[in-house]
N, C-alpha and C positions, 0 to 999 in steps of 0.2 A: 131670262135665263135663270134656271134654278139648279143648284147642286144638292145632291142627296148623299149623305154618308151612310153606307150600308153597314153600320156598326153601332153598337151602344158603348163603345170604348170611351171612357172619360178622357183618357190620355190623347186619343186621336182628336176628339172634340177640342180639347185645349190647344193642341198643336195647330189645327186648322184655323182656330180663332186668331192666331198670331198674324195671319195675313189678311184678316178682315174679310174672309170668304163668306158670302151669303149662302148658308146651307141649312138643311134640316137633317134630322136623324131618322132613319127608318131601318130597324134591325132586319137583317136578312133571315134570321132565325135558323141559319144553317147548323145542323148537328155535325160538327167536324169529325166526330168519332165514326160516323157512318161512311166517310169518304176513304176509299182504299188508296193507300200510298203504294203505287207500283212504279215509282220513279227511282232511277238510280241516283239522281242528284236531289238532295233535300230541297234546294231552292226552287226546283220545278214543281214540287208538291205544294210549296208555299204559294207559288204563282197560281196554281190550279185553284186553291182555296179562295184566293182574292177574286179570281174571275167568276167562280161560282156565286160568290156573295153578290157581286155587282150584277150578274145575269138575273139572279132571283128577284132583286129589287127593280131592275130595269123593266121586267115584264109588267110590273105594276105602274111604273112611271116612264113610259117610252119616250116622252117629250123632254125629259130632264137628263142632266149629266149625273150619273150614279158612280160613286167612288167606292170600290171594294178594296179592302186591304187585309193582309195577314202577316203576322210576324212570327218567326221561329228562331230558336237558339240551337245551333249545331255544334257539337263537340265530338271530334273524331268521327265524322260522318253520321253521328247519331243525333236525332232530333230529341231535344229535351223539352217535352211538352209542359203544359201547366201541371204542376204536381197535384196528385189526388189526395195526398195526406202529408203529415209532418215528416214522416220518415223519408218519403220520396223527395221532398223539398230539401232536406238535409243532405241526402245523397247527391242531388244535383249540385249543390254548392260545394260539396267536397270534391266532386269531379272537376269543377271549374277552378278550384283553388290552385294558385301558382301555375296557371296555364293560359293558353289562348283558345278562344272560341269565336265563332262567327254568328252574327245576328243578321238574318235576312228579313227584309220586308218587301213583299210584293204588293203592287198597287195596280188596280184595274179601273179604267175610266170608260164608261159606256154611255152612249146616247143613241138609242135605237133609231129615232126619227131623223137624226143627222148622220147616221151611218158612222159613228165614232166608236171604235173598239180598240183601245190602246192599253197595253200593260207593260210593266217593267219591274225589275228586281233591283233592289239596292242592298249592298252588303257592307258590314262594318266589322272589323276585327276588334275584339275586346280582350285585353290582357288583365287577368286578375292577380292580385297579390296573393301570397300564401295566407290562407285564412286560418284563424284559430277556431277550435271547436266552440269556445265560448262566444265568439263573434257570430258564428253561424247559428247557434242555438238562440242567442238573443234576437237576432234578426227574424228568424222563423217564428219564434214565440210572440214577438211584439208586432211584427208587420204582416204576418200570415200571408205569404206570397202565393196563395193557391190559385190566383187568377193571372199569374204572370209566367210567360214562357221562360224556361230556364230557372225559375224560382227566385227571380230578383227583378227589381226595377231600378235602373241606373239613376233616376231622378230623386230617389229617396235615400234613406240611411245606407243602403247597400252601395252607394257611390264610393264609400270608403274602401270597398273591395277592389275597385278598379285602379290598376297601375297606369294604363294608358289605353287609348282607342285610336284606331286608324280608320277614319271614315266619318260619316255623319252621326252626330250625337242624337239627333231626333229620330234617326232610323232605329237606334237602340231603344228609345222610348216607345216607338211603335209606328212612326210615320215619317218617311224621308221628305221633309218639308221643302227643302231647296230644290230638289229634283222635280217634285210635283209642281211647284210654283213655275219653274222654267217650262214645264210641259204645257200648263194651261195659259201662261202668258206669252211665251215666245213661239212655241210650236202651233198652238191652237188659237191664240189671240182672244182668249175668253175673259181677260181682265182689262 
């Protein structure tokens, strides 16, 4: 039995390594910008992206369990994607300052040969402290969060931005480990 992570995310790789899962990485190479978001709920768009990623890789590896995942940050029903430049990163963090936002991660698990096609969404509420401009500028200049949804990574310096979270910490990092583990251990008996 082989698992394939349809992502090149270093964070997802590190998280899955915590449960000693035997897996390889094969990037789906999905261009997310080409996927049209016609969903009223951002979480459903997130789920769609995770499913597409796992479907793309499953076609190449129909005998294996393929894991697709996608994480988004939502503030006031608006998805804060990975910032394209410094100005956008700063604007994201200013929006999140002194407020609550939700991080959604969708996970899709597909094995074509065994007729497995399961997906779920995990959500975590994150509450930010009031951020000073100098904190935002320092973070963006030093850590260049251009590959991070919402322009921050909770597991690095920006963890000082966080007042509290309600939900799974690893979901905010990029993969809801506990819920996934229960799925493959209890529901599917794959461990």
